[in-house]
C-alpha positions as CSV (number, residue, x, y, z in Angstrom):
1,M,-53.1,0.7,53.1
2,P,-51.2,1.6,49.9
3,Q,-51.0,5.2,49.2
4,A,-51.8,6.6,45.8
5,E,-48.8,8.2,44.1
6,T,-50.9,11.0,42.6
7,K,-54.6,11.7,42.2
8,P,-56.4,10.3,39.2
9,P,-57.5,12.9,36.6
10,G,-60.9,14.5,36.6
11,R,-63.2,13.3,39.2
12,L,-61.9,9.7,39.2
13,D,-60.3,10.5,42.5
14,L,-63.8,10.2,44.0
15,I,-64.2,6.8,42.6
16,E,-60.8,5.7,43.9
17,E,-61.5,7.1,47.3
18,F,-64.9,5.4,47.4
19,L,-63.5,2.0,46.5
20,N,-60.6,2.4,49.0
21,T,-62.9,2.7,52.0
22,V,-62.0,-0.9,52.8
23,D,-58.6,-2.3,53.2
24,F,-58.8,-6.1,52.5
25,A,-55.3,-6.7,53.9
26,H,-56.5,-5.5,57.3
27,P,-59.8,-7.1,58.5
28,G,-62.1,-4.6,60.3
29,S,-60.9,-1.6,58.3
30,E,-64.3,-1.1,56.6
31,E,-65.3,2.5,56.8
32,F,-69.0,1.9,56.0
33,T,-70.0,-0.1,59.1
34,T,-73.3,1.7,59.6
35,P,-75.7,3.6,57.4
36,E,-74.8,6.7,59.4
37,R,-71.1,6.4,58.5
38,L,-72.0,5.9,54.9
39,A,-74.2,8.9,54.8
40,A,-71.6,11.0,56.6
41,W,-69.0,10.0,53.9
42,F,-71.3,11.0,51.1
43,R,-72.3,14.3,52.8
44,E,-68.6,15.2,53.4
45,R,-68.1,14.9,49.6
46,G,-71.2,16.8,48.6
47,L,-72.9,13.7,47.2
48,M,-76.0,13.9,49.2
49,G,-77.9,16.1,51.6
50,G,-79.3,15.4,55.1
51,E,-81.3,12.3,54.1
52,T,-81.3,9.3,56.4
53,L,-79.9,6.0,55.1
54,Y,-80.9,2.6,56.2
55,E,-79.4,-0.9,56.4
56,A,-80.8,-1.7,52.9
57,D,-79.0,1.5,51.6
58,L,-75.8,0.3,53.2
59,A,-76.1,-3.1,51.5
60,K,-76.8,-1.5,48.2
61,A,-73.8,0.9,48.5
62,L,-71.4,-1.9,49.4
63,S,-72.8,-4.0,46.5
64,F,-72.3,-1.0,44.1
65,R,-68.7,-0.5,45.4
66,E,-67.7,-4.1,44.8
67,S,-69.4,-4.1,41.3
68,V,-67.2,-1.1,40.4
69,R,-64.2,-2.9,41.8
70,E,-65.0,-5.9,39.6
71,A,-65.1,-3.5,36.6
72,L,-61.6,-2.4,37.6
73,F,-60.4,-6.0,37.7
74,A,-61.7,-6.2,34.2
75,N,-59.9,-3.1,33.2
76,G,-56.7,-4.8,34.4
77,G,-57.4,-8.0,32.4
78,H,-58.0,-10.1,35.6
79,A,-61.8,-10.7,35.1
80,P,-64.2,-10.6,32.2
81,A,-65.8,-7.1,31.7
82,G,-69.3,-8.3,30.8
83,P,-70.6,-9.4,34.2
84,A,-69.3,-6.3,36.0
85,L,-70.7,-3.9,33.4
86,V,-74.1,-5.7,33.5
87,R,-74.2,-5.1,37.3
88,L,-73.3,-1.5,36.8
89,D,-76.0,-1.2,34.1
90,E,-78.5,-2.5,36.7
91,F,-77.4,0.2,39.2
92,A,-77.7,2.8,36.4
93,A,-81.2,1.7,35.7
94,S,-82.2,2.2,39.3
95,V,-81.0,5.8,39.6
96,P,-82.4,8.8,37.8
97,L,-79.8,10.3,35.5
98,R,-80.2,13.0,32.9
99,I,-78.1,14.1,29.9
100,S,-76.8,17.6,30.0
101,L,-76.0,18.9,26.5
102,A,-74.7,22.4,27.5
103,A,-71.1,23.3,27.0
104,E,-69.7,19.8,27.3
105,P,-72.2,16.9,27.2
106,H,-72.3,14.8,30.3
107,L,-74.6,12.9,32.7
108,D,-75.9,14.3,35.9
109,P,-78.0,12.7,38.6
110,V,-81.5,14.0,38.9
111,A,-82.0,16.1,42.0
112,G,-83.7,14.1,44.7
113,G,-80.9,13.3,47.1
114,G,-80.3,10.2,49.1
115,L,-78.3,7.2,48.0
116,S,-79.7,7.3,44.5
117,S,-78.2,10.7,44.0
118,A,-74.8,9.6,45.4
119,I,-74.7,6.5,43.2
120,G,-75.9,8.5,40.3
121,T,-73.0,11.0,40.7
122,L,-70.5,8.2,40.9
123,L,-72.0,6.5,37.8
124,A,-71.9,9.9,35.9
125,I,-68.2,10.1,36.8
126,I,-67.6,6.6,35.4
127,Y,-69.5,7.5,32.3
128,D,-67.6,10.7,31.7
129,A,-64.3,8.8,32.2
130,M,-65.3,6.2,29.7
131,H,-66.3,9.0,27.2
132,E,-62.9,10.7,27.8
133,G,-61.0,7.4,27.4
134,R,-59.6,7.5,31.0
135,W,-61.8,4.7,32.5
136,Q,-59.7,1.8,31.2
137,R,-56.7,3.1,33.3
138,M,-58.7,2.8,36.5
139,K,-57.7,-0.6,37.9
140,A,-57.8,-2.8,41.1
141,C,-54.5,-4.2,42.4
142,K,-53.9,-7.7,41.2
143,K,-52.7,-8.8,44.7
144,S,-55.6,-10.7,46.2
145,L,-55.1,-9.4,49.7
146,C,-54.9,-5.8,48.5
147,R,-57.5,-5.1,45.7
148,W,-56.8,-1.3,46.1
149,A,-58.2,0.9,43.4
150,F,-55.6,2.9,41.5
151,Y,-55.1,4.9,38.3
152,D,-52.6,3.3,36.0
153,R,-50.1,5.9,35.0
154,S,-47.7,3.5,33.2
155,K,-46.8,4.5,29.7
156,N,-48.5,1.6,28.0
157,G,-51.3,1.1,30.5
158,S,-50.1,-2.3,31.7
159,G,-49.9,-1.6,35.4
160,V,-51.3,-4.4,37.6
161,W,-50.3,-3.3,41.2
162,C,-51.4,-0.3,43.2
163,S,-47.8,0.4,44.0
164,M,-44.6,-1.3,42.8
165,A,-43.0,-0.4,46.1
166,S,-45.4,-2.5,48.1
167,C,-47.6,-5.0,46.3
168,G,-45.4,-5.3,43.2
169,N,-42.2,-6.0,45.0
170,R,-43.9,-8.4,47.4
171,E,-45.5,-10.3,44.6
172,K,-42.3,-10.6,42.6
173,A,-40.3,-11.7,45.6
174,Q,-42.9,-14.4,46.4
175,R,-42.8,-15.7,42.8
176,R,-38.9,-15.7,42.9
177,R,-39.0,-17.7,46.2
178,H,-41.6,-20.1,44.7
179,R,-39.4,-20.7,41.6
180,A,-36.3,-21.2,43.7
181,R,-38.1,-23.7,45.8
182,Y,-39.4,-25.8,43.0
183,S,-36.7,-25.5,40.3
184,V,-34.3,-28.2,41.6
């Protein structure tokens, strides 16, 4: 698993951590194998109380996670943004959110708990990051076997790999070998 160089700003670290609960390079590394494990993960982060989650909740959470990952591919220019944002809009329509206009306007999930509250919190973090202009720097690694979520700290926002030391170097070396093989 690639390691993040530093935490993303604000609460985007929670989005990054949520997306990186599966390591595509290592089959069987999925953290959310049961509804109980999903619930425990959300509870440990204060995203839900003692509610019970079911198989349908697990399927919804995994679908939400991969919809967010698709949005990160769009942020990196590797996929169109429209379809991913439409899916996130569908999730947003299914969870109760409210606007808080106190000190700093932001979205909050409506109290009620369960998976809806957890997804609502994650959507509120995404909304806040969009509002602050930070969301576009959340990306998914371009390497197909990685797809790790990361915060792009490059000066011009053009990062495409989770880590230059791992995926970036491997990808460049692979392209160099391919060019050498076929440039005769």
